[in-house]
N, C-alpha and C positions, 0 to 999 in steps of 0.2 A: 904055691902061690902064682906062679907064672900061668899054670893051667886055668886059673879062676880069671886072671887078668885077660888072658887069651880068650876065654869064652865070653867075658862081657864085650870085650872089643867086638866080636862077631855079632854077638846079639843088638850090639849099639848099631853096627852097620847095617844089618838087616833090617832093624826098624825104621831106621833112617830112610833106606830104601823104599820101603813099603808107605811111608809117609810121603816121599817125593811122587810115587806112583799115584797115590790119592789125591794129592794136589794137582797133578797133571789131568787126571780124570776129571775133577771138579771145574777146571778152568777149560775143559772142551766145551763149545756151545754144543746146545741141542739144536740141530736143523730140521724143522719140519717144512716141507712144501705143500702148498694149497695145490687143489685140482688144477686150477689155471697154470701154474708153473709146470706140473707135470705135461699138461698136454702141449704147453710151448715147448718143451724140450723133445717131444716125441718127433719122429721125422716125418716130414710131409711125404704122402706115399707115391709121389711122382717123382722118382729120382732122374728120370731122362728129362724133366721139363724144360723146355726151351721159351717158348713164348705163351702168353695168356692173352685171348681175345673175348671181347664183351659182344654179343650179338643182340639187336633189339628188332622187334616185330610185332605185327599185330597178333591178337590172341591166334595162337596156334591151334587152339580147339576147335576153332570155326572153319579153318582151311587145310587142315592137314589131313590128306586123304590117303597117303602113303603108307598103307597098312597091308599087312598080311592077314590070312585067314586065321591064323592063331593068336594074333595079336588085336588089339584095339587103340585108339590113340592115347588112351589114358597109360597104357602100360607097356606099350612098345619100346623097343630099344631105339634110342635117338641118335646112336653112332653104332653104324655096323661097318667093320672092316675099314676103322679109322676115319671113316666119312660120316657126314651128316646122313640121317636116315629119314628126312623130310625134304620137302620142295625150299631149295635154299633161295630161289629167286623173290620169295617173300621177305626175306631179310632186308629190313630198312637201314641198319647202321651196322657197321662192322669196326671196331676200334682194339688196336692191340696196346696194351698196358707198356707202360714206362717202367722200367726197373725198379724205381721207387713204388710205383703204385701196385705193381707185382707183389711186392715184399709186403706192403701194407694188405693186400687182399688175402694173402696167406696166414698173415698176422690174425685178419678178422676170422677167416675160416677154422683157425687153430684155437681161439678164444673159446669160453663157455657160459660167458656172462649174459647170453641171451637165449638159451636153450629152449628152442621151441619144438614140441612134437610134431612131426610131419603127419597129420591125420588126414585121410581122404575129405576133401572138401567140395562141397557143390559148384563154389565159385572158381575153381582152377582154371584160371585164364593167363598162361604165361606168356609173358613179352620178352624176356630176358634169359639168355643163357652165357654161361661162363664156359670156354672152352680152353682146354688146356692142349697145347702142342709140343711135339718134340722137335729133335733139329731136322727132321725129314719132313715137319710140317704136318705130320698124321695127328689126328685126335687122338689123344690117349687118355681122357677124362673130360667129365663134364658136369654142370651144375645148371639146371634150368630153374628159372625162378618166376613165381607169382608174387609180386611184391603187395599186391591190393589184399590177398588172403594169406599169405604169408606160408604160401605152400612152395615144395621143391620136388624135383626128380633129379636122379644123380646116377652117375656111373657107379658100380660096385665099388671101384677103388677110392671113391670119395665119401663114403660111409663113414660117419662118426666125425665129419668136419662140419658140423651143423650148428655150432654153437653162437653165431654170428647174430647181430642185430639187423632186421632188415633195414633198418632207417639208415644204418652205418654203411650197408651194402648198396642201398640207393644213393647216399652220399658218394661213394667211391665210383659209382658209375657215372654221377654227374662231373665228378674231378676228371675223370676220363674223357668225357665229350659227349657222353649219350645225351640224347635231348628227346627220345620217345620214353615216355612213361604212361602209366595205366591212365591219367587223367585225359591223354590225348585219345582215348578210345573213341573210334568212330562209329 
């Protein structure tokens, strides 16, 4: 009789434990993340980022003549040895972003709500460049934009950070104090 009682007690304890585990599993919420949340969690590629500068200039395709034999103005590297690889005297405006605007810019670049394919366009007339600098003031990344045709060029380390809306980017430039835009074309 004692053996039967002992076996029943053990069976009851085991079944109670299984019931408790099942309840705990049922109470655990299922967490799914959207693509936007996953992108926001990823690290921004420029770990040594110190400053962000916005440049504005007249259509670079009209005046940029600093090219090598192997390059042309549509495909050349715009930054070489941490410096601009075009005539910087043509720059009309230079604005460094505040900490708040820098955070907003990184948020815009990390989103995926306005993903646009960067296709070659005949209208590519870039007038703005976002320049990412390190503590030594060296250029460690860039993104050149043509707001009118929604085209861009970028450094290799900025690939896949293109889900921003161009209207949002233009608004951010205006908040930063940039005044030269496509409608000012001469």
